[in-house]
N, C-alpha and C positions, 0 to 999 in steps of 0.2 A: 440435605441443605445445600443450596447452590453456592458456588464459590463467588467471591468478589470479582468483579470484572474490571479490567484495565484496557486502555487503548494507548498504543504507541503510534503516533502519527509521524511518519518520516517525511520531513519537509526541509531537509538540510541542504538540498541542491541549489545551484545557482541558475539553472534553467537556460543555459547559453543558446540552446537550439531555438528557443522562442524569440530571441532577438529583441527582448523588451528591456525597459529601463530598470525593472525590478524582477526578482526571481518569479517564475511562473506561478508559484503557489499563492502569490499576492495579487495576481491579476484578477480582474473581476469577471464574473459570469452572471449576466443580468444584474449588475450592480453590487454583487456580493463577492468578496474574495473567494477564490477556489478553495483555499485552505479552510475557511470558515464553513463553507458548504460541506466539505468532507467531514469535519468534526460534528456539525449539526445533525448529519444523518445518524451518527452514533448516539447523540443525545436524545433523539426521537425514539430510537430503539431501546436504549438502556439509560434512562434519565440520571441514574446515580453512578454512571461509569466514571472511573478515575482516568483523567486524560494527561498523557505525557506527550508534549509536542517538541519534536527535534527540529531545530532551526539553524541556519547559518549564524555563526556568532555575531556577524556584523548586522544581522537583522532582528536579533532578539528584542532590542529596545523598540524597533519599529513595530513589531507585532504587539508588544505590550501596550504601546501607545495607541495602536488601532483599537484594541479590545476595550481600553478605557474610554476612548473618544466615542466609539460606536455602541457602547453599552452591551458588548458581547459578554454576557455573564456566563462564564464557563471557567471554573477553577482549573487551572492547568499548571503543571510543572514544566517549565521551559528548560530544555536541555540543549547544550551545544552539539552541533553535528560533528561527526568524525571525518576522517580522511576518505572513507568509503561508506556506503550504506551499511555494510557489516559493522563497522566501528560505531556508526550512529546508533544502531539498534542496541549494540552492546552497552553503550553509554546509558541508554534509556532503561535497560533491563535492571540496572542497579537499584531502581526505585520501584520495582515490581516484586511483591512478596511471592514466595514460592508456592503458596497455597491458593493462588488466584488463577483465573483464566485471562489470558492476554491476547488481544487482537493487534496485529501489526498491519498498518494500512498506509498506502501511499497517499500523501497529502494532496496529490493532484488527481485523485479518483473521486470526484465530488458527486457522481451519479449513482453510487451504490445505494440500494434501497434499504430502509430500516427492516423490512421483512426478511431480506437475505441476511442481514446482520444478526437478527434474532435466531434465524435457522442455524447459522454457523456456530454461534455461542451455545445453543442447545446441544448440537452435536458434540461440541468439545467437552461437555460434562462427562462424556463416556469415551472420548477418543483423545489420544495424546496430541494429535495435530490434524487440523481440518483445513484443506486447501481447495478453494473454488477454482474450477477450470472450465474452459470452453473449447470445443472442438475447432481445429483449424479448418477453414473452408477453402482457402486458396490451394491451388496446385503448387507443390513444393519442388524447387529445383536446387540441386547441389552444384555450385559453380566455383571455379577458381578464377583468379584474376591474373592475366599475363600481359605485360606491356600495356597496362591500363585498359585491357579489354576482357570482358567476362567470357569464359569458355566453359562448356559442360565438363563436369568431373566424371561423367559416366556412371553416376549413382542414381538409384531410384529410392524414393521414400514412400512408404505406405501411409497416406494421409489419414486413414481411419484410426491410426494408433497415435497420432500427434495431437496434443492439447496444449493450449496456452494457459499458464497459471495467472491468476488475478490476486488481488487483495480485497478484503482483509483475509489474512491467514491467521487462524486462531489456534492457540496452543494452551495446554496445561502449563502454567508458567514455570514450574520446577523443571519440566522437561526441556523447555526452550532455553532457560538459563544455563542448564548443564551443557546443551549443545554449543552455546556461545563461549564455552571455555576452549573450544578448538582454536587452533592458529588460523589466521586469515588465509583464504585461498581465492584466487581470482575467479574460480568457478562458483563461488557463493554469490549468486545473482539475486536470490531471495531467501527468505527465512526457511522455506521448505528445503532448499538445497543444503542449508546448514544442518537442519534437523535430520535429514536423511543420511548425511555423512556420519552423523553421530550414532546412527542406528535406531532412530525413533521412527516407528511405523507411521506412515501417512494415510489419512483417510481423505478421499476426494469427494467434492460436492459439485453439483451443477452451478456454474457461475452465471453471470448476467451479461447479455449481449451489449447493453448500453453502459456497462461499468468500464468505460474507457479511461486510459491514463492520458492526461493532457500533457503532451510534450512539444507540440508544434502549433503554429498559428492555425493550421487546418483543423487540428483537433479541437481547438477552442470554438471555431465556427460550428463544427459538428455537435459539440456539447450544448451550445446555445440552441440549436435546432431541436435536439432531444429534449432539453429542459422545457421548451415551449410546448411540447406535446403532453406535459403533465405526467411525470413518472408516478407509478403506484407507490403507496406507502408500504 
């Protein structure tokens, strides 16, 4: 029997790099808020998924009002964001039962496909942690900064061994909840890093090239162009 599926959407940031009047997760992408698009991808993949949305405390009422006004029918538990992403996810995991499977997804990755979501959830039935990754295609340079100028550190990196982690990262919930009993560390930049520190084995899956994280105005322009090409379901 398949486990119940939960989604923790991390949208607790203020998005200062975007330079907009509202946090980036509330900006629109072809007329629809980025956060809504991110959630809707999961609703298409798993219609009965339980959604926990982590938001800045000051914008919880804003999002609740939007959902009511725009008839966005998606039962959600709204959770106040923490000091860091780590603390935000930890807050949300209080509402996830240990016998579930939980996906943690950036609220500003609206272009993930339902097909990929289904694949990752399916893998997590038999794996403690499933992490989508993409190979890095740029040549990598290790640099130091001296007197405001970048200089080579004299190190080389084998690009073929370097991959970028994406979300959703999908876990057997009891494993992830246990990992989040660790003390916070600045090296915890995603849920996989927390799970790995705790000793949970990671399983990796091919990510999606267009599953970008929208953090700058340029990212929003790119996302609009991708969306207009009609992503697959």
